[in-house]
Phi, psi and omega in degrees: 000318179298314179299327179291318177293317178298315175300319177298316182294317180297319181297314181295319177297314181299317182299308179303318182292332184254001182281136181234138173250127179273123186278327184059243183275353177074007182282355174232024181238115178285118187303309186276340187255355179273143175281090182296308181206126182093203189248018183223137181282165177294328179295326177282325180286325184239065184305305181305311181295316180297328177294338181270342180294133179285310180260090184285349179255019185296143176272158178301325181296337183267346184290320182127182182251000000 
C-alpha cells in the first residue's frame, strides 16, 4: 500500500514538473495569477513586488518581450 501511494505521488510530481503550457499570444494568461511553474503564483511568491505593481491583472502579452 505504501508503495502504491509513493508511486502515485511520484507520477503526479513528474507530471506537474513536465507539464508545459503554451502561452501563444498571452492574451488569456494572467501574468501574476497563473501557476507558471510549481504550486505558487508569481503574486504569492513575490508579495512585495506584486504590492507595488499598478496593473495587477496584466496579461502575459502586455508584460513585454
